Structure formats: structure tokens, C-alpha cells
C-alpha positions, -999 to +999 in steps of 0.1 A: -457-021+361-490-028+375-488-005+405-476+024+380-511+017+361-527+011+401-515+042+407-524+060+374-560+054+386-555+065+424-540+102+412-566+106+389-597+093+413-582+125+443-582+149+407-620+139+404-624+144+443-604+182+437-627+192+415-664+174+421-669+210+427-660+226+391-686+247+371-715+222+355-713+221+317-743+227+293-748+189+288-766+192+320-792+214+311-793+204+276-827+183+272-825+184+231-821+153+212-780+160+211-751+134+223-722+147+237-690+130+231-656+136+238-628+140+212-589+136+231-565+153+206-541+182+206-565+203+182-596+199+162-591+206+122-605+238+105-609+222+074-629+194+064-623+184+032-627+149+034-592+136+017-568+161+035-567+144+067-565+109+081-556+115+117-574+120+146-612+133+144-609+141+109-617+105+093-649+106+114-663+134+102-654+131+069-669+097+076-708+110+084-708+144+064-695+125+028-704+093+017-687+060+001-705+041-023-712+011-005-697-005+029-680-039+033-698-060+061-664-083+064-686-105+091-712-113+060-688-111+032-714-086+016-712-049+006-743-029+019-762+002+000-747+037+009-750+063-026-751+021-047-781+004-048-771-021-072-739-039-084-724-064-102-697-078-124-706-087-158-694-112-185-685-105-215-720-107-228-729-082-205-752-103-180-748-097-143-729-123-126-753-131-095-765-164-080-803-168-076-800-153-044-785-119-055-750-128-044-719-126-061-711-157-079-677-162-073-674-197-098-686-182-131-669-156-124-635-172-121-650-193-151-655-162-172-621-139-164-596-166-162-588-169-195-559-155-216-576-128-238-594-104-211-575-081-195-599-063-169-637-071-152-664-049-158-690-036-131-722-021-136-733+001-105-770+022-098-769+049-077-799+054-056-819+084-075-829+095-035-794+105-030-785+141-023-759+164-014-769+187+011-774+216-005-805+199-026-784+189-052-791+152-068-759+127-065-756+117-099-726+101-123-711+134-131-701+132-092-690+097-095-666+104-123-653+138-111-644+119-078-628+087-091-612+108-120-601+129-098-585+102-076-566+084-103-549+120-116-524+124-094-517+158-109-551+172-100-553+155-066-516+160-051-528+130-029-507+095-028-534+081-012-565+086-036-542+069-058-536+038-039-570+031-034-582+030-073-548+016-082-569-014-097-593+008-113-583+008-148-581+041-152-548+056-157-532+090-156-496+093-168-487+111-138-458+140-154-484+151-177-514+146-162-530+131-190-553+101-193-535+070-208-567+044-201-602+052-194-619+029-168-655+049-163-677+052-184-710+069-183-736+079-204-720+112-215-680+098-211-687+073-236-704+040-222-728+032-250-700+035-276-680+012-254-705-019-254-719-009-219-751-002-224-773+032-205-806+046-217-811+080-216-834+077-182-809+055-170-781+085-178-776+104-142-778+065-124-756+042-143-718+035-147-692+012-151-657+006-137-636-014-156-610-029-127-581-053-125-586-095-126-582-094-091-611-103-066-605-076-042-601-050-063-635-036-055-637-036-016-613-001-018-627+014-044-663+012-032-662+015+003-628+038+012-629+069-015-654+093-004-673+106-027-670+145-038-693+172-052-683+178-089-703+212-091-682+225-062-649+214-071-648+213-107-643+248-112-618+254-081-590+230-091-559+232-119-531+212-121-517+248-102-540+244-078-552+205-068-576+197-043-553+182-019-535+218-010-519+230+017-522+272+006-552+273-016-574+298-029-597+319-012-625+300-028-614+265-023-605+274+012-644+285+014-651+247+000-632+231+025-643+246+055-679+244+042-686+210+033-715+199+012-717+166+013-741+137+009-739+115+037-765+112+070-749+146+092-742+183+080-714+205+095-733+238+118-707+260+105-717+283+126-714+266+159-682+249+148-651+265+160-617+251+181-633+235+213-662+220+195-676+202+159-711+197+160-731+177+132-765+179+127-788+151+111-804+154+074-836+146+080-832+145+041-810+113+037-821+087+012-814+058+040-841+052+063-846+027+088-867-007+083-897+015+091-896+047+073-883+066+091-851+083+099-817+064+098-801+080+134-828+089+154-801+111+175-805+150+157-773+169+169-739+153+176-718+172+193-677+170+194-661+182+226-622+192+228-599+174+258-562+176+254-558+149+280-577+117+288-574+121+321-600+155+318-622+136+293-628+109+317-639+129+341-660+151+319-677+115+313-680+103+346-694+135+359-719+134+332-707+164+309-706+144+281-725+115+273-694+094+256-652+092+246-647+085+209-611+072+219-605+035+243-592+040+279-567+022+296-586-011+315-576+004+350-591+037+343-626+012+341-625+006+376-633+043+379-669+038+368-675+003+388-698+022+414-714+046+384-747+032+378-753+057+346-721+044+324-720+010+303-681+005+302-675-018+268-648-044+262-648-054+231-614-078+209-590-052+191-587-058+155-547-045+150-515-065+158-495-043+179-457-057+164-420-053+170-407-044+133-374-047+127-353-030+101-339-059+080-330-045+047-311-011+054-305+015+026-265+024+026-268+056+034-285+045+062-261+018+077-250+012+116-234-021+126-265-026+145-288-022+117-264-049+096-264-069+128-305-076+120-302-090+089-293-118+102-327-141+104-312-162+134-307-130+153-339-120+146-355-153+155-337-154+187-356-119+193-387-130+185-386-161+206-378-146+233-410-121+231-436-132+257-468-120+245-489-132+278-464-113+299-467-082+277-507-084+281-508-089+320-481-063+328-486-035+298-526-036+292-535-051+323-549-084+310-570-067+283-557-082+250-547-117+232-522-129+217-516-126+183-505-152+158-469-151+142-486-150+108-505-117+118-534-127+104-561-131+133-588-156+139-611-164+112-619-168+072-581-164+062-560-178+099-538-205+092-529-225+127-497-240+114-482-205+110-482-197+142-448-210+151-446-192+187-470-220+204-444-237+224-443-227+258-424-194+268-399-211+290-393-234+258-390-203+231-366-184+259-340-211+264-343-219+222-337-181+222-301-186+240-289-211+229-290-188+188-273-165+213-252-187+227-233-193+190-240-162+177-229-138+204-216-160+233-193-131+245-211-110+276-200-079+294-205-075+332-245-067+330-249-097+308-253-079+274-238-101+246-211-084+231-202-081+191-169-072+188-163-061+220-198-038+216-228-044+235-257-055+210-280-025+219-309-011+193-331+015+200-371+010+198-392+041+177-420+047+192-448+076+203-452+085+242-478+064+246-460+029+235-438+037+264-447+014+289-442-015+259-412-007+254-402-004+288-417-043+291-390-055+261-362-040+280-370-065+303-379-094+278-349-088+259-322-085+285-330-123+295-309-130+259-285-101+267-298-080+244-303-043+250-330-021+238-341+017+242-371+041+238-365+065+210-390+093+207-411+089+168-417+132+169-447+145+146-439+126+114-419+096+122-432+079+085-412+109+064-382+115+088-371+081+099-392+053+081-397+049+049-357+063+044-349+028+068-335+052+098-341+030+128-329+004+147-364-007+155-401+005+159-435-008+166-466-006+140-503-014+142-508-042+111-547-054+106-549-079+076-581-089+068-605-104+039-613-068+029-579-056+024-555-080+019-547-073-020-536-041-009-519-046+023-500-076+019-481-058-007-478-024+015-467-043+043-442-071+028-433-063-005-436-024-015-403-008-012-415+028-019-430+052+005-452+023+021-454+000+055-428-022+045-407+001+070-382-027+074-382-029+032-386-069+035-374-076+005-379-115-006-390-128-039-408-158-029-434-138-010-438-111-038-445-138-058-469-150-034-489-116-032-490-114-070-504-150-073-530-144-047-536-114-061-545-125-095-566-157-086-603-156-090-608-188-072-619-178-041-606-214-023-571-207-038-568-172-026-579-182+007-550-213+003-527-186-006-531-157+021-523-186+040-492-197+026-483-162+030-481-162+064-461-191+075-439-172+051-439-141+070-437-155+098-403-171+091-390-144+082-390-128+115-395-090+108-427-081+120-429-100+155-461-101+167-464-085+208-501-085+216-536-074+195-552-047+227-589-053+234-607-016+228-617-006+263-644+024+263-672+041+282-706+061+277-733+070+298-768+055+302-792+084+312-795+103+281-789+081+257-792+035+257-793+014+227-753+017+232-731-015+208-701-034+214-683-040+181-654-060+173-622-036+171-644-001+179-652+019+211-686+024+221-690+053+200-694+035+165-721+034+136-741+003+151-738+023+180-755+054+168-782+037+146-794+021+178-795+049+201-829+062+216-832+090+237-839+085+275-877+095+280-876+128+301-838+136+297 
């Protein structure tokens, strides 16, 4: 495997030599404050409605053109202002539940709402009165009501993701009729004062209230995931017959998609944007400023350049045609920049655990003998014990990764060390795996593979082409216990084609469980059986009870303890088996801009870097 990686680097080096005389690109002669960003993708989006796509560069562009209410900082467990400048949980008398230093008073919150007879928690928000849309209109509570009301109404949104984002907002629609069943968003004009949530005439454009489920993490997806939409642009363009997420929009709706009016720090330059480039210009009137009152971002223009091959994009960075890659690179490719004085190579710890997911509860219509075998937890345990994470890291990632715990939660506030049941040396785990297999399937064929009623234990691993090296090394590891695995291409829409319906043996999946997402993601990965990330359809009553208890407690310490206990239960299911946590390796040039920041789980092009970048004088 190492030799193959080195060969790839050698071939790329030859490519660089052969194409060194290629025509120069515009970056060379551009002395403006424009950052050139390389994007590796098959194509660029043609629509910029922020809820349309979560793939490729689309979420990046959306998050720059539009904005959420707040941003959540996991390191400090705080919510930073974006469109909202103030917020607070309220007690039943309407007073903010805050400590003296302005943080959430979780002790009072628990005392106030853990008692019976309280069905929800009210939250008061105050918009930044300086926030505007890129067409000059002010951002008001009308936009907030429109956005969250729309997200909760499947008939108008046609967007299952939006419905999940606002699951804990107690603003509910009938999915069949599209009629409001329960109101949970209150503004001056939608009954706030009548409900007992005071808003004065002076506050009517900026103050609003949410009613949320009694879940500590309910606020996080609401305020940091939902991009706010302009009511004055979309309200008259959508209907039950023409929902906002529309593959066949009217000409007016299509125009709105292609000419986004956002409230974020950047605007789309429609005239300069095409199938090869996406150009964003900084909004000088963006309401959030730096500490000196100047622009939050110092770069005037962002130019995203499309490359369909990573090798070509790396060449473009090496030759100075772009400033940074908005993607990670294989660690061995980083060696190409070792002698480059003007290239910064960053390696950041990854946040996603790459897992091997086993189909543990196959639907009857997708059942096969192989999939029936995987229902046996002892077989799954043997497979789990045979995984040598360090070997995978060394040979697949060239050493650039970390061992991931069995409970799938990385080190931090939620990490449970005693859930890491694969801590024994690899040789001991392998010996134990073979003892299990000798009991379950003692017969072997001439090649050493285990037999079940005369047929080899053989499974397909559904994956994308970029994961073939991982599958190849899993073949080596599982051969040691007499289990055969083969690569199976996942195609363009694996969720719909294979995963949601349970039509697979095994698959690869990235998992990230953090304080910000546990309320949603534990349920999605290990409980929900309907079109969720629980691909192998795990069904465990005790885990489901644990997730429900974790979500419903208002005691933070209890919540964290329940998460840790869930880690142990999940590890013992041998369902999502951790393979590794890959480091994020990326590169950026320093001859035009300096100030690149290494951030966990991110490449060099991240929002922290963007806020720190300064143009090199004279370039």
C-alpha cells in the first residue's frame, strides 16, 4: 500500500515537470485582494437556494451568503452572535435564566422545568438591528417567522432535512394538510403579547420567542443549522403546488435560486459566476465588524475555481495559480510541497470516525444468508476484534490519523474511556477473534476461509471509489479470521438505492458525535428506523430508552453521564465498528495572503483563517 501511495506521488511529480510550461493563469497577474480557492468536484451548482443541496461546495457558498441565528463554539460551549445579538431561556415568570456573567444558568433551568406541568421551554431572542439583506432590506422577525415556519411545514418546504433541523421547535404542522397544529414561534404580529411574551412597539422588528422541547440541546440545531431566508423574496413565490425545494421551479423561483439575496458577509457576483468559477464579493455593510470596527474579513473577493481531478488542483496550487485548496489531500502528496518556501502545509486532527457498518437487522425483502449471519453478535464481535486500527492508519493513511474509540465519541467532555473495549494489543484481539470463529464456523476451505453449510463466509462492503484502499486492507485483516470481503461500488445515491432499504452487507460511514449534535445524532445513528443514518437498522430497546432519557434530562451532568453509558452499550452491539479518525491534511500559499489557521476537523480554508488573512504588501 505504501509503495502504491509513493508511486502516485512520483507520477504527480512527473506530471508537474511535463506541464511546467503550461499557460499562466490570471492569479499570477492579479494584484487585487482576491483569494483564489481550488474546489475539486465534478461540477459547480447552478442554483444557490441554501436548502437545496448539502453536497460539494454548495454548503460552503450558502453559509457565506446566508446566515444562521447564532454560531455554536464547542470548545467553549457558547453561542456567538450572528443575526441574533442576545438570547436567553426564560423562567415561568418571563425572567432570563442567566448567571451573573451572562451564561446559561443550567441549575435554575433544571429546577424550573424538570417539574411536571411544564410542557416546553420558552426562549427570547433579540435580532441585531443592523443586520440587512444584500439588497438593502432590513432583516426582521418577519424573516425569522417565515424561515422557521417554512422549515416546519413539509408541504411548503418539501425538505425532510429542514423538518429534522426544527424537530425540537414546538411549531408543528399536519404533514398531510399543511395546516398549523401548534404554534411555537411568537412575534409582535403573531400573538406574542397575547400568549404572555411581552414585546413593545419599539421591539416589534427585533424580538421573537421560540417554544422548544425540554431538551438541553434543542437550541443548537435551531440556531446554528437553519439558514435564514428573506421573506420578501420567497413568500410570494411558493405554495403547496410549488414548494421552495423544487426540482421544477417556476421561472420566478428559479431566478431567486440563481440570484441569492442573503444576509451573510458575502454576496454572489452573478455576472462573473459560471460553470468554472464562483465569485463572492465581501459585503462592506455586513453588520458584524472586527474589534476595531473595520470589516470582519479583510479579503475583498473570493474566487472558487473548479477542478475535476485532485492532481490537477494540486498542480495549480504548486504553480501559484490558486492560493488554497478547499479539500484535504493525501498525506503523501504533502511531500510535493516540502521544498516550496511559499506553501503552508497544515495537518489538523479529524472529527469524523470512519466506521464499518454491519447490516444487523435486514428487512425480510432484502434478506440473504450472509446478512442473516450478521445478526449474530458473536460473529460481529469477532469481526470487530480483527480490525487493527493502527495498521489501517499506517498503510491506508500513511500514518496520518488517530485510533478511534469503540464508543465512537472522541476524547473530550463526553468521552467514556471504559467504553473503549478494543484496547488490548492487536495480537490478543486477533487470537480471541479466531477462538470465536473456531466455535461458530470451524470448517474452512482450501484457502483458509470459514464455511457455513459448505459456503464461504463472504460479504460485500458498499463504498465509494475513494475508499477502495480501506476496503483492500480490510480484506487483508479479515482474511486472518477466515472472512472474505469484497468492494462494491455505492454509486451516486447510495442512501436511496441501498442503505435506507437495507440492501447491503456492510458499508463505510463517517460518524461524528459531539455535545452539539448528540440529541439528534444518537437517535439518527442508533434508533430511528426511517430513512436515517441508522443504515443497519439497529433495534435495541435499552439503547432507545437511554437515548430518550439522555434527551429529556435537564441536568447537564446527568446528560453527559447518560451519553457515556450509551457509548458502552453501542460498543457492545458491534454494529458501527471504528476503523480510524483521519487527520485533515491541506495546503495553502503564503505569497499573496498570510494568516492561515489550523482548526480541528478543517482544511486550511476555514472561516477562522478567512477572518485572519492579510494581503501581503506589494503582491
